[in-house]
C-alpha positions in Angstrom: -17.9 14.5 12.8 -14.4 14.5 11.4 -12.8 11.3 10.1 -10.2 9.7 12.2 -6.6 10.4 11.2 -4.6 7.5 9.9 -2.6 5.7 12.6 0.0 3.2 11.4 -0.6 -0.3 12.8 2.1 -2.0 14.9 1.3 -5.5 13.7 2.1 -4.7 10.0 5.5 -3.1 10.8 6.2 -6.1 13.1 5.6 -8.4 10.2 7.9 -6.3 8.0 10.6 -6.5 10.7 10.1 -10.3 10.8 10.7 -10.4 7.0 13.8 -8.2 7.4 15.1 -10.7 10.0 14.5 -13.5 7.5 16.4 -11.6 4.9 19.4 -11.1 7.3 19.4 -14.8 8.1 19.6 -15.6 4.4 22.6 -13.2 4.0 20.5 -10.4 2.4 20.3 -6.8 3.5 17.6 -6.8 6.2 14.6 -5.1 4.6 11.1 -6.3 4.8 7.8 -4.9 3.4 4.1 -5.6 3.5 1.2 -4.2 1.5 -2.0 -3.8 3.4 -5.6 -3.2 2.1 -8.5 -2.8 4.4 -6.6 -4.2 7.4 -5.4 -7.3 5.5 -1.9 -8.1 4.3 -2.1 -8.8 0.5 1.5 -8.8 -0.3 4.8 -9.2 1.5 8.5 -9.4 0.6 12.0 -9.3 1.7 15.3 -8.5 0.0 16.4 -11.4 -2.2 19.0 -9.8 -4.4 21.8 -12.2 -3.6 19.6 -15.3 -3.9 17.9 -14.1 -7.0 21.1 -12.7 -8.6 19.0 -9.6 -9.6 19.0 -5.9 -8.6 15.2 -6.0 -8.8 14.6 -8.3 -5.8 13.9 -5.5 -3.3 11.4 -6.2 -0.5 9.1 -3.4 -1.7 8.9 -4.7 -5.2 8.2 -8.2 -4.0 5.4 -7.0 -1.8 3.9 -4.7 -4.5 4.1 -7.6 -7.1 2.2 -9.9 -4.7 -0.4 -7.3 -4.0 -1.0 -6.6 -7.7 -1.4 -10.4 -8.3 -3.8 -10.6 -5.4 -6.0 -7.8 -6.6 -5.6 -8.5 -10.3 -4.5 -5.0 -11.1 -1.4 -2.8 -11.1 -3.4 0.0 -9.4 -2.9 -0.3 -5.6 -5.2 2.5 -4.6 -6.5 2.0 -1.1 -3.3 0.2 -0.1 -0.6 1.0 2.4 3.1 -0.1 2.2 4.9 -0.8 5.5 8.7 -1.1 5.0 11.6 -1.2 7.4 13.9 1.1 5.4 13.1 4.2 3.4 12.5 3.2 -0.3 15.2 3.7 -2.9 14.6 5.4 -6.3 13.4 2.2 -8.0 11.0 1.3 -5.2 9.7 4.8 -4.8 9.0 4.9 -8.5 7.0 1.7 -8.2 5.1 3.1 -5.2 4.1 6.2 -7.2 3.2 4.3 -10.3 1.1 1.8 -8.3 -0.9 4.8 -6.8 -0.5 3.5 -3.3 -2.2 5.6 -0.6 0.4 5.6 2.1 4.0 4.6 2.9 5.0 3.9 6.4 8.7 3.2 7.0 11.1 2.7 9.8 14.7 3.9 9.2 15.8 6.8 6.9 18.3 5.8 4.2 20.9 8.6 4.2 22.5 7.3 0.9 19.6 6.2 -1.3 16.3 7.1 0.4 14.0 8.9 -2.0 11.1 9.8 0.3 12.8 12.9 1.5 16.2 11.9 3.0 18.7 11.7 0.1 16.1 12.8 -2.5 12.4 13.4 -2.6 10.7 11.8 -5.6 7.3 12.5 -4.0 8.0 16.3 -4.6 8.0 15.8 -8.3 4.8 16.8 -10.2 3.2 13.4 -10.5 -0.5 13.1 -10.5 -0.4 10.8 -7.5 1.5 11.3 -4.2 1.1 8.9 -1.3 1.0 10.1 2.3 4.3 9.5 4.1 4.9 8.3 7.7 8.5 8.0 8.7 10.3 6.7 11.7 7.8 4.0 12.7 9.7 1.4 14.7 12.9 3.3 13.6 15.1 2.0 16.5 14.2 -1.7 15.6 14.8 -1.2 11.9 18.2 0.6 12.5 19.3 -2.1 14.9 18.7 -4.8 12.3 20.7 -2.9 9.7 23.5 -2.1 12.1 23.9 -5.7 13.3 23.9 -7.0 9.7 26.6 -4.6 8.5 28.7 -5.0 11.7 28.7 -8.8 11.1 29.9 -8.2 7.5 32.8 -6.2 8.7 34.0 -8.8 11.3 
Protein backbone atom coordinates (compact mmCIF):
# COMPACT_ATOMS: atom_id res chain seq x y z
CA UNK A 1 0.00 0.00 0.00
CA UNK A 2 1.31 3.46 -0.91
CA UNK A 3 1.68 6.08 1.84
CA UNK A 4 -0.86 8.87 1.81
CA UNK A 5 0.31 12.10 0.21
CA UNK A 6 0.75 15.10 2.48
CA UNK A 7 -2.35 17.25 2.77
CA UNK A 8 -1.95 20.64 4.43
CA UNK A 9 -4.22 21.03 7.45
CA UNK A 10 -6.65 23.91 7.54
CA UNK A 11 -6.46 24.43 11.32
CA UNK A 12 -2.77 25.28 11.21
CA UNK A 13 -3.15 27.89 8.48
CA UNK A 14 -6.16 29.33 10.28
CA UNK A 15 -3.96 29.80 13.36
CA UNK A 16 -1.30 31.48 11.20
CA UNK A 17 -3.99 33.81 9.84
CA UNK A 18 -5.09 34.65 13.42
CA UNK A 19 -1.50 35.54 14.26
CA UNK A 20 -1.31 37.71 11.13
CA UNK A 21 -4.46 39.53 12.27
CA UNK A 22 -2.84 40.12 15.68
CA UNK A 23 0.19 41.57 13.91
CA UNK A 24 -1.99 43.93 11.87
CA UNK A 25 -3.85 45.06 15.01
CA UNK A 26 -0.46 45.91 16.53
CA UNK A 27 0.56 47.96 13.48
CA UNK A 28 2.83 45.26 12.05
CA UNK A 29 2.76 43.80 8.55
CA UNK A 30 0.21 40.98 8.88
CA UNK A 31 2.24 37.79 8.68
CA UNK A 32 1.73 34.82 10.98
CA UNK A 33 3.49 31.46 11.19
CA UNK A 34 3.24 28.15 13.03
CA UNK A 35 5.61 25.18 13.24
CA UNK A 36 3.92 21.80 13.49
CA UNK A 37 5.37 18.43 14.47
CA UNK A 38 3.28 15.27 14.57
CA UNK A 39 0.03 17.22 14.39
CA UNK A 40 0.91 19.58 17.25
CA UNK A 41 1.88 23.27 17.16
CA UNK A 42 5.32 23.61 18.77
CA UNK A 43 6.11 27.16 17.71
CA UNK A 44 4.24 30.20 16.53
CA UNK A 45 5.03 33.77 15.68
CA UNK A 46 3.88 36.98 14.11
CA UNK A 47 5.71 39.98 12.75
CA UNK A 48 7.06 42.22 15.54
CA UNK A 49 9.65 44.35 13.73
CA UNK A 50 8.14 47.67 14.78
CA UNK A 51 7.58 46.66 18.41
CA UNK A 52 10.96 44.98 18.73
CA UNK A 53 12.84 47.62 16.73
CA UNK A 54 14.65 44.83 14.89
CA UNK A 55 14.71 43.54 11.33
CA UNK A 56 14.94 39.99 12.69
CA UNK A 57 11.44 39.84 14.21
CA UNK A 58 9.73 38.04 11.34
CA UNK A 59 6.88 35.62 12.04
CA UNK A 60 8.79 32.63 10.66
CA UNK A 61 11.88 33.29 12.78
CA UNK A 62 9.77 33.62 15.94
CA UNK A 63 7.99 30.33 15.18
CA UNK A 64 11.24 28.54 14.32
CA UNK A 65 12.91 29.84 17.49
CA UNK A 66 10.02 28.64 19.68
CA UNK A 67 10.07 25.23 17.97
CA UNK A 68 13.83 24.86 18.51
CA UNK A 69 13.37 25.72 22.18
CA UNK A 70 10.48 23.25 22.52
CA UNK A 71 12.50 20.42 20.97
CA UNK A 72 15.85 21.38 22.47
CA UNK A 73 17.60 21.33 19.09
CA UNK A 74 18.14 23.51 16.04
CA UNK A 75 17.21 20.60 13.76
CA UNK A 76 13.52 20.73 12.92
CA UNK A 77 13.33 17.54 10.86
CA UNK A 78 9.81 16.17 10.93
CA UNK A 79 8.40 19.70 11.23
CA UNK A 80 6.21 21.72 8.89
CA UNK A 81 5.98 25.51 8.68
CA UNK A 82 2.65 27.15 7.90
CA UNK A 83 3.02 30.84 7.05
CA UNK A 84 0.65 33.37 5.52
CA UNK A 85 3.21 34.97 3.17
CA UNK A 86 6.00 33.44 1.10
CA UNK A 87 9.21 33.62 3.16
CA UNK A 88 11.86 36.26 2.45
CA UNK A 89 15.58 35.44 1.92
CA UNK A 90 16.37 35.55 5.66
CA UNK A 91 13.48 33.29 6.65
CA UNK A 92 14.01 30.90 3.74
CA UNK A 93 17.63 30.51 4.85
CA UNK A 94 16.49 29.69 8.38
CA UNK A 95 14.01 27.11 7.03
CA UNK A 96 16.74 25.42 5.00
CA UNK A 97 19.23 25.49 7.88
CA UNK A 98 16.67 24.06 10.32
CA UNK A 99 16.08 21.10 7.96
CA UNK A 100 12.31 21.52 8.02
CA UNK A 101 10.29 18.96 6.07
CA UNK A 102 7.66 21.21 4.51
CA UNK A 103 6.67 24.82 3.95
CA UNK A 104 3.00 25.66 3.40
CA UNK A 105 2.29 29.29 2.58
CA UNK A 106 -0.63 31.47 1.56
CA UNK A 107 0.28 34.45 -0.63
CA UNK A 108 3.20 34.80 -3.02
CA UNK A 109 5.54 37.71 -2.29
CA UNK A 110 6.33 39.24 -5.67
CA UNK A 111 9.10 41.48 -4.30
CA UNK A 112 10.94 39.34 -1.75
CA UNK A 113 9.57 35.79 -1.85
CA UNK A 114 12.40 33.28 -2.03
CA UNK A 115 10.45 30.05 -2.49
CA UNK A 116 10.16 30.55 -6.24
CA UNK A 117 8.42 33.88 -6.82
CA UNK A 118 11.12 36.59 -6.72
CA UNK A 119 13.93 34.05 -6.26
CA UNK A 120 14.24 30.34 -5.48
CA UNK A 121 16.67 29.58 -2.68
CA UNK A 122 15.38 25.99 -2.60
CA UNK A 123 16.93 25.50 -6.05
CA UNK A 124 20.45 26.04 -4.69
CA UNK A 125 22.53 22.90 -4.06
CA UNK A 126 21.88 22.57 -0.34
CA UNK A 127 21.88 19.14 1.25
CA UNK A 128 18.31 19.72 2.42
CA UNK A 129 15.25 20.94 0.51
CA UNK A 130 11.82 21.10 2.10
CA UNK A 131 8.67 20.25 0.18
CA UNK A 132 6.77 23.36 -0.85
CA UNK A 133 3.01 23.93 -0.89
CA UNK A 134 1.96 27.37 -2.10
CA UNK A 135 -1.37 29.15 -2.34
CA UNK A 136 -2.99 27.56 0.75
CA UNK A 137 -5.64 30.05 1.95
CA UNK A 138 -4.15 32.49 -0.55
CA UNK A 139 -7.24 34.72 -0.83
CA UNK A 140 -7.44 35.20 2.94
CA UNK A 141 -3.72 35.98 3.25
CA UNK A 142 -3.85 38.46 0.37
CA UNK A 143 -6.94 40.15 1.81
CA UNK A 144 -5.16 40.77 5.13
CA UNK A 145 -2.14 42.28 3.38
CA UNK A 146 -4.27 44.38 1.03
CA UNK A 147 -6.37 45.81 3.88
CA UNK A 148 -3.28 46.59 5.95
CA UNK A 149 -1.48 48.47 3.19
CA UNK A 150 -4.63 50.29 2.04
CA UNK A 151 -5.12 51.54 5.61
CA UNK A 152 -1.54 52.86 5.63
CA UNK A 153 -2.19 54.85 2.46
CA UNK A 154 -5.36 56.56 3.73
